[in-house]
C-alpha angles and dihedrals in degrees: 000000000000118000118257112255107238101178117087116268140175120267107262140191124211097198146349117211137181116191131180124236090274092055094253120143118258095162132003131170119178117193100193141025098266087117105021101176129058089235091057091045093052091047090051090048092051090048093049092046093049091051097046113029096083099043131087096211123106103217138049138174109223130168090346093307132112111235124191117186147173134188131214124184100303101350134086118202120201133185114188128197138164120281088257095053122112108258092208091058091049089050090049089056091048093049091046092052093046095045092046091052090045090057094043092048092043094246090308099118101168137120100266095047091046093051090051091052103040093133089061090050092051092049093047093051090048090052093049100042130020119186089342094305115121109238105167138018101172111098092201091060092046093051090047093051093045090051091050092050091049092054095048096060111115116237093250092058098045122105119245091254091053091051092048091047091050091049091049090051093050092048092047092051093045090053093048094056 
């Protein structure tokens, strides 16, 4: 058994996962080497999905880790921390991620919408957690920062869909004048 850390430390997250309703990975970000290989990560994800997809609770202890989770239509959201981590802080991260995505996807938090907006998901996760350290738990701030980062991208670095969306917006506004 590992010794309890007595000195003060920052609240940390070991992983953030989003799985579909078959338990397949849509998004996974691991912040430490608890599961170093992709094979071990996928096995852990299958295990966690099998233990949680039929229950209505929000928290589980699995393989010595604290897991908080939430489901929405055809998605399962997981935030994983050590067994010593504060469950309320992990739940704050989970709620922040879910609420941020809900706002960014206009309350349409489902697989297809998420896959079409993966860049927003990556930015939101990076705003909430950096290197495993929890930075933000206010979804309004996260959405605001993600929107700012999306606007500051130079034209040469935008994806085709971003350029087309920008062109559509400019045409729409020019016609409305």
